[in-house]
Biotite code that builds the C-alpha atoms (Angstrom):
import biotite.structure as struc

atoms = struc.array([
    struc.Atom([70.154, 94.769, 109.844], chain_id="A", res_id=1, res_name="MET", atom_name="CA", element="C"),
    struc.Atom([70.833, 93.830, 113.477], chain_id="A", res_id=2, res_name="GLU", atom_name="CA", element="C"),
    struc.Atom([67.299, 92.527, 113.917], chain_id="A", res_id=3, res_name="LYS", atom_name="CA", element="C"),
    struc.Atom([67.557, 90.376, 110.773], chain_id="A", res_id=4, res_name="ALA", atom_name="CA", element="C"),
    struc.Atom([70.866, 88.897, 111.905], chain_id="A", res_id=5, res_name="TYR", atom_name="CA", element="C"),
    struc.Atom([69.550, 88.184, 115.409], chain_id="A", res_id=6, res_name="ALA", atom_name="CA", element="C"),
    struc.Atom([66.490, 86.512, 113.886], chain_id="A", res_id=7, res_name="LYS", atom_name="CA", element="C"),
    struc.Atom([68.746, 84.368, 111.680], chain_id="A", res_id=8, res_name="LEU", atom_name="CA", element="C"),
    struc.Atom([70.498, 83.099, 114.836], chain_id="A", res_id=9, res_name="HIS", atom_name="CA", element="C"),
    struc.Atom([67.361, 83.024, 117.075], chain_id="A", res_id=10, res_name="GLN", atom_name="CA", element="C"),
    struc.Atom([68.749, 85.491, 119.668], chain_id="A", res_id=11, res_name="HIS", atom_name="CA", element="C"),
    struc.Atom([70.450, 88.838, 120.150], chain_id="A", res_id=12, res_name="TYR", atom_name="CA", element="C"),
    struc.Atom([73.440, 87.481, 122.120], chain_id="A", res_id=13, res_name="GLN", atom_name="CA", element="C"),
    struc.Atom([75.230, 86.750, 118.840], chain_id="A", res_id=14, res_name="VAL", atom_name="CA", element="C"),
    struc.Atom([75.331, 90.514, 118.179], chain_id="A", res_id=15, res_name="LEU", atom_name="CA", element="C"),
    struc.Atom([77.660, 90.981, 121.151], chain_id="A", res_id=16, res_name="ASN", atom_name="CA", element="C"),
    struc.Atom([80.089, 88.252, 120.173], chain_id="A", res_id=17, res_name="THR", atom_name="CA", element="C"),
    struc.Atom([80.173, 88.192, 116.373], chain_id="A", res_id=18, res_name="GLY", atom_name="CA", element="C"),
    struc.Atom([81.915, 90.301, 113.778], chain_id="A", res_id=19, res_name="SER", atom_name="CA", element="C"),
    struc.Atom([80.389, 92.643, 111.240], chain_id="A", res_id=20, res_name="VAL", atom_name="CA", element="C"),
    struc.Atom([82.199, 91.006, 108.336], chain_id="A", res_id=21, res_name="SER", atom_name="CA", element="C"),
    struc.Atom([80.761, 87.598, 109.269], chain_id="A", res_id=22, res_name="GLU", atom_name="CA", element="C"),
    struc.Atom([77.285, 89.106, 109.557], chain_id="A", res_id=23, res_name="ALA", atom_name="CA", element="C"),
    struc.Atom([77.587, 90.799, 106.152], chain_id="A", res_id=24, res_name="MET", atom_name="CA", element="C"),
    struc.Atom([78.604, 87.509, 104.551], chain_id="A", res_id=25, res_name="VAL", atom_name="CA", element="C"),
    struc.Atom([75.749, 85.653, 106.286], chain_id="A", res_id=26, res_name="ASP", atom_name="CA", element="C"),
    struc.Atom([73.113, 88.225, 105.294], chain_id="A", res_id=27, res_name="LEU", atom_name="CA", element="C"),
    struc.Atom([74.209, 88.933, 101.725], chain_id="A", res_id=28, res_name="THR", atom_name="CA", element="C"),
    struc.Atom([75.988, 85.794, 100.545], chain_id="A", res_id=29, res_name="GLY", atom_name="CA", element="C"),
    struc.Atom([78.780, 88.036, 99.276], chain_id="A", res_id=30, res_name="MET", atom_name="CA", element="C"),
    struc.Atom([82.377, 88.350, 100.438], chain_id="A", res_id=31, res_name="VAL", atom_name="CA", element="C"),
    struc.Atom([83.691, 90.796, 103.048], chain_id="A", res_id=32, res_name="ALA", atom_name="CA", element="C"),
    struc.Atom([86.978, 92.639, 103.053], chain_id="A", res_id=33, res_name="GLU", atom_name="CA", element="C"),
    struc.Atom([88.796, 94.161, 106.033], chain_id="A", res_id=34, res_name="LYS", atom_name="CA", element="C"),
    struc.Atom([91.282, 97.027, 106.111], chain_id="A", res_id=35, res_name="TYR", atom_name="CA", element="C"),
    struc.Atom([93.713, 97.633, 108.959], chain_id="A", res_id=36, res_name="ASP", atom_name="CA", element="C"),
    struc.Atom([94.154, 101.397, 108.920], chain_id="A", res_id=37, res_name="LEU", atom_name="CA", element="C"),
    struc.Atom([97.441, 101.172, 110.795], chain_id="A", res_id=38, res_name="LYS", atom_name="CA", element="C"),
    struc.Atom([99.094, 99.655, 107.728], chain_id="A", res_id=39, res_name="SER", atom_name="CA", element="C"),
    struc.Atom([96.852, 100.833, 104.873], chain_id="A", res_id=40, res_name="ALA", atom_name="CA", element="C"),
    struc.Atom([97.796, 103.233, 102.091], chain_id="A", res_id=41, res_name="ASP", atom_name="CA", element="C"),
    struc.Atom([95.295, 105.924, 103.083], chain_id="A", res_id=42, res_name="MET", atom_name="CA", element="C"),
    struc.Atom([95.050, 107.482, 99.605], chain_id="A", res_id=43, res_name="VAL", atom_name="CA", element="C"),
    struc.Atom([94.172, 104.125, 98.048], chain_id="A", res_id=44, res_name="GLN", atom_name="CA", element="C"),
    struc.Atom([91.900, 103.258, 100.970], chain_id="A", res_id=45, res_name="PHE", atom_name="CA", element="C"),
    struc.Atom([89.896, 106.483, 100.432], chain_id="A", res_id=46, res_name="TRP", atom_name="CA", element="C"),
    struc.Atom([89.582, 105.767, 96.695], chain_id="A", res_id=47, res_name="ARG", atom_name="CA", element="C"),
    struc.Atom([88.479, 102.180, 97.360], chain_id="A", res_id=48, res_name="ASP", atom_name="CA", element="C"),
    struc.Atom([85.834, 103.196, 99.913], chain_id="A", res_id=49, res_name="MET", atom_name="CA", element="C"),
    struc.Atom([84.366, 105.849, 97.614], chain_id="A", res_id=50, res_name="LYS", atom_name="CA", element="C"),
    struc.Atom([84.288, 103.338, 94.743], chain_id="A", res_id=51, res_name="LYS", atom_name="CA", element="C"),
    struc.Atom([82.641, 100.664, 96.905], chain_id="A", res_id=52, res_name="PHE", atom_name="CA", element="C"),
    struc.Atom([79.943, 103.078, 98.060], chain_id="A", res_id=53, res_name="LEU", atom_name="CA", element="C"),
    struc.Atom([79.305, 104.223, 94.473], chain_id="A", res_id=54, res_name="ALA", atom_name="CA", element="C"),
    struc.Atom([78.852, 100.567, 93.474], chain_id="A", res_id=55, res_name="LEU", atom_name="CA", element="C"),
    struc.Atom([76.252, 100.098, 96.236], chain_id="A", res_id=56, res_name="GLY", atom_name="CA", element="C"),
    struc.Atom([78.369, 97.945, 98.552], chain_id="A", res_id=57, res_name="TYR", atom_name="CA", element="C"),
    struc.Atom([77.609, 97.823, 102.272], chain_id="A", res_id=58, res_name="LEU", atom_name="CA", element="C"),
    struc.Atom([80.431, 99.609, 104.083], chain_id="A", res_id=59, res_name="VAL", atom_name="CA", element="C"),
    struc.Atom([80.993, 99.794, 107.832], chain_id="A", res_id=60, res_name="SER", atom_name="CA", element="C"),
    struc.Atom([83.767, 100.664, 110.235], chain_id="A", res_id=61, res_name="CYS", atom_name="CA", element="C"),
    struc.Atom([84.709, 100.005, 113.842], chain_id="A", res_id=62, res_name="ALA", atom_name="CA", element="C"),
    struc.Atom([87.401, 101.033, 116.327], chain_id="A", res_id=63, res_name="ASN", atom_name="CA", element="C"),
    struc.Atom([88.256, 97.721, 118.019], chain_id="A", res_id=64, res_name="ILE", atom_name="CA", element="C"),
    struc.Atom([89.974, 98.146, 121.399], chain_id="A", res_id=65, res_name="GLN", atom_name="CA", element="C"),
    struc.Atom([90.713, 95.141, 123.627], chain_id="A", res_id=66, res_name="LEU", atom_name="CA", element="C"),
    struc.Atom([92.176, 95.023, 127.122], chain_id="A", res_id=67, res_name="ASP", atom_name="CA", element="C"),
    struc.Atom([95.201, 92.905, 128.134], chain_id="A", res_id=68, res_name="GLU", atom_name="CA", element="C"),
    struc.Atom([92.976, 89.845, 128.482], chain_id="A", res_id=69, res_name="GLU", atom_name="CA", element="C"),
    struc.Atom([91.378, 90.278, 125.051], chain_id="A", res_id=70, res_name="GLY", atom_name="CA", element="C"),
    struc.Atom([88.050, 91.628, 126.309], chain_id="A", res_id=71, res_name="ARG", atom_name="CA", element="C"),
    struc.Atom([86.394, 94.603, 124.576], chain_id="A", res_id=72, res_name="PRO", atom_name="CA", element="C"),
    struc.Atom([87.128, 97.908, 126.309], chain_id="A", res_id=73, res_name="GLU", atom_name="CA", element="C"),
    struc.Atom([84.491, 100.549, 126.959], chain_id="A", res_id=74, res_name="ARG", atom_name="CA", element="C"),
    struc.Atom([85.029, 104.162, 125.990], chain_id="A", res_id=75, res_name="GLY", atom_name="CA", element="C"),
    struc.Atom([85.714, 106.217, 122.929], chain_id="A", res_id=76, res_name="ASN", atom_name="CA", element="C"),
    struc.Atom([88.609, 107.632, 120.946], chain_id="A", res_id=77, res_name="GLY", atom_name="CA", element="C"),
    struc.Atom([89.743, 111.258, 120.738], chain_id="A", res_id=78, res_name="PRO", atom_name="CA", element="C"),
    struc.Atom([87.303, 112.015, 117.876], chain_id="A", res_id=79, res_name="LYS", atom_name="CA", element="C"),
    struc.Atom([84.322, 110.552, 119.779], chain_id="A", res_id=80, res_name="GLY", atom_name="CA", element="C"),
    struc.Atom([84.159, 107.211, 117.959], chain_id="A", res_id=81, res_name="ILE", atom_name="CA", element="C"),
    struc.Atom([82.930, 104.571, 120.422], chain_id="A", res_id=82, res_name="ASN", atom_name="CA", element="C"),
    struc.Atom([85.214, 101.590, 120.949], chain_id="A", res_id=83, res_name="TYR", atom_name="CA", element="C"),
    struc.Atom([83.913, 98.238, 119.740], chain_id="A", res_id=84, res_name="ASN", atom_name="CA", element="C"),
    struc.Atom([80.856, 99.690, 118.038], chain_id="A", res_id=85, res_name="HIS", atom_name="CA", element="C"),
    struc.Atom([80.119, 99.331, 114.342], chain_id="A", res_id=86, res_name="THR", atom_name="CA", element="C"),
    struc.Atom([79.099, 102.294, 112.229], chain_id="A", res_id=87, res_name="TYR", atom_name="CA", element="C"),
    struc.Atom([77.496, 102.126, 108.789], chain_id="A", res_id=88, res_name="SER", atom_name="CA", element="C"),
    struc.Atom([79.042, 104.412, 106.213], chain_id="A", res_id=89, res_name="ILE", atom_name="CA", element="C"),
    struc.Atom([76.463, 105.867, 103.875], chain_id="A", res_id=90, res_name="GLU", atom_name="CA", element="C"),
    struc.Atom([78.431, 108.633, 102.169], chain_id="A", res_id=91, res_name="ARG", atom_name="CA", element="C"),
    struc.Atom([81.981, 109.909, 101.813], chain_id="A", res_id=92, res_name="MET", atom_name="CA", element="C"),
    struc.Atom([82.864, 113.458, 100.825], chain_id="A", res_id=93, res_name="VAL", atom_name="CA", element="C"),
    struc.Atom([86.217, 115.040, 100.013], chain_id="A", res_id=94, res_name="ASP", atom_name="CA", element="C"),
    struc.Atom([86.866, 118.038, 102.276], chain_id="A", res_id=95, res_name="CYS", atom_name="CA", element="C"),
    struc.Atom([90.043, 119.756, 101.038], chain_id="A", res_id=96, res_name="PRO", atom_name="CA", element="C"),
    struc.Atom([90.090, 122.118, 104.024], chain_id="A", res_id=97, res_name="GLU", atom_name="CA", element="C"),
    struc.Atom([90.681, 119.120, 106.336], chain_id="A", res_id=98, res_name="PHE", atom_name="CA", element="C"),
    struc.Atom([93.425, 117.470, 104.268], chain_id="A", res_id=99, res_name="SER", atom_name="CA", element="C"),
])
């Protein structure tokens, strides 16, 4: 998908400055929706994501971390998720032992 988006804009630099939701809209012609997990109802969020995947929607996530000046920070969170990197979600599974 990255290569297609870079080709659409004639260079790869746009991949470092754009947003995934804008890219999804550009590549599919569909709408994009964002969730802020700090304020989301996590039970409903989980249901929505599973439904969207079952319907064949493209789903991705990112852990956006900016410094005081608004620049992307390097590093990763406590679970190993890289800051400012987008991940595609291909499957979601309920794991009662981790609830």
